[in-house]
C-alpha positions as CSV (number, residue, x, y, z in Angstrom):
1,M,139.5,81.8,115.2
2,A,136.9,81.1,112.5
3,T,134.2,81.0,115.1
4,E,135.3,84.4,116.4
5,A,135.1,85.7,112.8
6,G,131.6,84.2,112.4
7,I,130.5,85.7,115.7
8,G,131.9,89.1,114.5
9,N,130.2,88.9,111.3
10,L,126.8,87.9,112.9
11,K,127.1,90.9,115.3
12,Q,127.6,93.4,112.4
13,K,124.4,91.8,110.7
14,V,122.5,92.1,114.0
15,D,123.6,95.7,114.4
16,L,122.5,96.5,110.8
17,L,119.2,94.8,111.6
18,I,118.6,96.9,114.7
19,E,119.5,100.0,112.9
20,A,117.1,99.2,110.0
21,Y,114.5,98.5,112.6
22,Q,114.9,101.8,114.4
23,T,114.8,103.7,111.1
24,R,111.6,101.9,110.2
25,L,110.1,102.8,113.6
26,S,110.9,106.3,113.0
27,E,109.5,106.4,109.6
28,N,106.4,104.7,110.7
29,K,105.9,107.2,113.5
30,L,106.2,110.1,111.0
31,L,103.7,108.3,108.6
32,R,101.2,107.9,111.3
33,K,101.4,111.5,112.2
34,E,101.0,112.4,108.6
35,N,98.2,110.1,108.2
36,E,96.4,111.7,111.1
37,L,96.9,115.1,109.6
38,L,95.4,114.0,106.3
39,K,92.5,112.5,108.1
40,Q,91.9,115.8,109.9
41,Q,92.2,117.6,106.6
42,I,89.6,115.2,105.0
43,E,87.2,115.9,107.8
44,E,87.7,119.6,107.5
45,L,87.0,119.4,103.8
46,R,84.0,117.2,104.3
47,G,82.6,119.6,106.8
48,G,83.0,122.3,104.0
49,Q,80.8,120.2,101.7
50,M,77.9,121.1,103.8
51,A,77.9,124.6,102.5
52,P,74.9,126.3,101.5
53,S,73.5,125.6,98.2
54,G,74.5,129.0,97.0
55,V,78.1,127.7,96.6
56,D,79.0,127.2,92.9
57,S,79.2,123.6,91.6
58,N,82.8,124.2,90.4
59,H,83.9,124.8,93.9
60,K,82.1,121.7,95.1
61,D,83.9,119.8,92.3
62,R,87.3,121.1,93.4
63,V,86.6,120.3,97.0
64,R,85.4,116.8,96.0
65,Y,88.6,116.3,93.8
66,R,90.9,117.4,96.7
67,I,89.1,115.0,99.1
68,D,89.6,112.1,96.6
69,E,93.3,113.0,96.4
70,L,93.7,113.1,100.1
71,V,91.9,109.8,100.5
72,K,94.3,108.3,98.0
73,E,97.3,109.6,99.8
74,V,96.0,108.2,103.1
75,D,95.4,104.9,101.5
76,K,99.1,104.9,100.3
77,C,100.2,105.8,103.9
78,I,98.1,102.9,105.2
79,E,99.7,100.5,102.6
80,I,103.2,101.6,103.6
81,L,102.3,101.2,107.3
82,K,101.1,97.6,106.7
83,K,104.6,96.6,105.4
C-alpha cells in the first residue's frame, strides 16, 4: 500500500513537471515572437538613421536612445530564453 501511495505521489509530481514544461514552452514561443518583432523594429529604426543630414540632431538622439532601449529589451528576452 505504501508503494501505491509513493507511485501516486510520483505521478502527481510528474504531472506537475509536464504542466510546468508545457507552460515554459508556450512562454518561450511568445518570447521568441516578441524578440523577432523587436529585432524588426530595431532594423526599421536603424534604416531611419540613414536619413538626410537635414534631420535635426535631437531626432537622431531620440532614435538612437530608442534603439538602445530596444536592444536592451532584446537582450533581456535572450537571457530569459537561455534559462
